[in-house]
N, C-alpha and C positions, 0 to 999 in steps of 0.2 A: 677873220677869214670866212666868207660866206660859203654856204653849201647848198646844193640843190639836187633834186632827183631828175634824171634825164629819161623821159618817156621814149619808148620804142628803141631803146639802146640795150644791146645784149653783150654782156661780157662773157667771152668763151675762155674758160680756164682749162687749157688742154696743151698737150705736146703738139708742136708744129709739124705739119706734113712737109714732105720734100717738094711739094708742088708750089709753083710761083703764086698761084691763086688758090687759097684755101676754099674747099668746096662748101664748108659750113658758112663761112663769111660771105661767099659769093651768093649763095641761095638766100640768105637773110637779107642781104643788100638788095637783091632783085625783087624782094617782096616788101620793101619799104622800111626795113629795120636798119639801124646803124650798128654794125658789128665791131667790137673791139676785142683784141686777143691778148692773153698773157700766157707765156710759156711757163708751165708749172714745174716741169721735170726735164732733166737731161739724161742721156744714156752713155754708158761707157762699155764698149765691146770687150769681150775677154774669151779665153779658151777656144779661139778660132782654129788652132792647130788640132786640138782634140776633136772639134766638130769636123774638120777636114778629113781626119782619119776615119771617122764613121761614114762620111759621105763617099769615101773611096771604097766602102764595102757595101755598095747598094744592094747586092744580092741577098743580104741578110734581112732586109727590111721590106715591108709591104708598101711603105710610103712615109711621108712626113706630115706632122701636125704643126701648123703655124697658128699660134695664138695671138700674134700681133705683127704689125708691119716690121718692127725691129727684128723679129725672128727671121723674116724673109731677108732683110738686109744683112744679117749675120751669115746666113747661108751663102748669099751672093759674095760677100767679102771673103769667106773661107774658100770658096771655089776659085776666086781670082788669085788669092795668095798662094794656093797650092796647085793651080793650073788643073782644076778638075772639070771634066766635061759634064755639066749639069743636065744635059739632054738625056743621060741615062736614067734620070729620075722623073722626067716629064710624063712618062706613060704610067707611072705608078699611081696608087690610090692615095692621093694627097688631099688633106683637109685643112680648112681655115675657120677661124672664128671671126665673123664680121665681114662686111663688104669692103672696108678699107684694106684689110689684110688680103682679101681676094684680089683686089685691084693691084696691090703691091706685088703679089706673087705672079700675077699675069704679066705685068709690065716689066718686072725686074728679072724674072726667071723663065717666063713663058709657060708657067704652070696653070692649067685649067683645074682649079681645086674645087672640091665639094664642100658643102656645109656653110656657105657664105651667109645664109639666112638664119643661122643658129643664134647669133647674138651674144652668146656666152659659152664658156667651156662646158657647163653642165648640159646645156641643150645639145652641144656638138657631140658629146660622148653618147647621149641617148640616140642621136641620129646615126652615129657610127655603128652602134650595136644593131641597128636595123638593116644597114646597107652593106656592112662588111661580111662577106660570105666565108672567107677562108678561116679555118680554125687556127688558133695560135698565131694570129697575125701580129707582127712586131712593127711598131711605128717609131721612127726617130722623132724626138720631141725637144727641139731647141727652145729654151725659155729664159726669162729674166729672173732676177732675184726676188721679185714680188709676185711670182706665179701663184695661181690658186692651187689648192690641193686636189682638184678634181681628177686629173690624170695620174697624179702621184699615188692616189688611193685605189687605183684599179687593181682588183684582186687577181692573183696569179691564175686562178681557175677560169677566169673569163677569157673569151677568145681574143679580146683585144689587149695587147701588151704594149707598154711604152718604155722607151729608153731615153731618159732625159739628159740634156747637156745644158749647163748654165752658160749662156753666151753673152749676156749683158747685165750690167747693174743699173738700176734706176736710182737716181739721187735728186734731191731738191735742186731746182734752178737757183744758183747762188745770187742771181740778180733779180729775183722775183719781186722783192719789195720795191725796187726801182721801177720795174716794169708795171706794177700795179699803180704806182704813183703817176707814171706817164699816162696810163690808160684812164685815169680818173682826175687828171689835172690837179696833181698834188693832193689827192684824197678829198677833193671838194665836189666832184661830180659822181653821184651814185647812179649806176646803171639801173634801169627798171628791172632787168632780168640778169641773172647770173646762171651759167650752165657749168656744172662740175662733171668732168669726164671720167674721173677715177678716184677711188679712196685716197690714193697717195697724192694726187693732185689737190684734192680737198685739204688734206693734212698740211701740205706745204704752203697753202695760200690763205687759210682761214684766219690766222691771227693778224694778217695784214689787212684783209678785207674788213675785219671788225673795226678798223680805224675810221672807216667811212661813217660820217655822222648819221647818215640815213640808211645804214646797212640793214637794219631790221625791217625797213619798208620795202626792200628789194625782194623780188620773187625768185626763189632759189629752185633750180631744177637739176635733175640727175640724169646721167646716162646709165641706164641699167639698174637692176635690183641691188647689186653689190654696192654701188655708189650711194644709192638711196638708203641702204642700211647704215652706211658710214655717216651719212648726214643725220639720221635719226639718233645714232649713238652720241652725236654732239648736240642733241636737242635742237637741231635746226629744222625749221618748217620746210617741208617738201611741197612745192607748188605743183610740180609735175614730174613725170618720169618718162623718158624716151626708152621704149622697150628694146629698140635696136640702135646700135651705134652708127647712125647715118644722118645726113643733113635733113632729109625729108621728115624724119620722126621728130627732130628738134623743131622744125618749122611748124609741124602739126600741133605741137604744144602751144605755140604762140598765136597762131592765126585765130582760134576761137575767142581769144581774149578781147 
């Protein structure tokens, strides 16, 4: 079985968006790259009744912190199942991590959230400390099982308080090996570039990617410093890091090459 490296081909190892046309794939295609995608993770929602109970007590909270599009989706599902009027939350001080989460909150809930340029939870918390004026502000924080500890470690004496609710579990895509095989023509075509979007996505895919005969010649890239650190922990060479989780930052890594 022959193998070869495919130039200008980018393998996106990410969870799929709800959009018909993925923005990353579309921008790369528009700029002369061939984009291939593999779904690394799947999500299972949980505790929506508990979330709905908290959403019904909106007067207790200053706003909501959304750390991912799935958190937005969980709030939408909880409101639909419990017949909650989400408009009561729209005027609150709501925050997001990243532009994808901002867009999801805007389109799904009608929320005009702050902090979309933060890029990660650490930066968002620092931003919130600067712009939140009210003392003892309590924010509802729906999150997944793989959340970072950033908001969990907020000290009680700080003016920003968070109340977390576990609303989804992240698990490995059970079909990931098959999807990687499909994307690489039965492990014979090695993409020139591979982009890892999260540490968990990296962990779920790396053992199958190593099956590619020319894997070590591929240029490996990370979305954000957390994924970069996870790659280094596995002794993987990091060719580039997109500081923000958006299509333009990924494209900027590729264009100078």
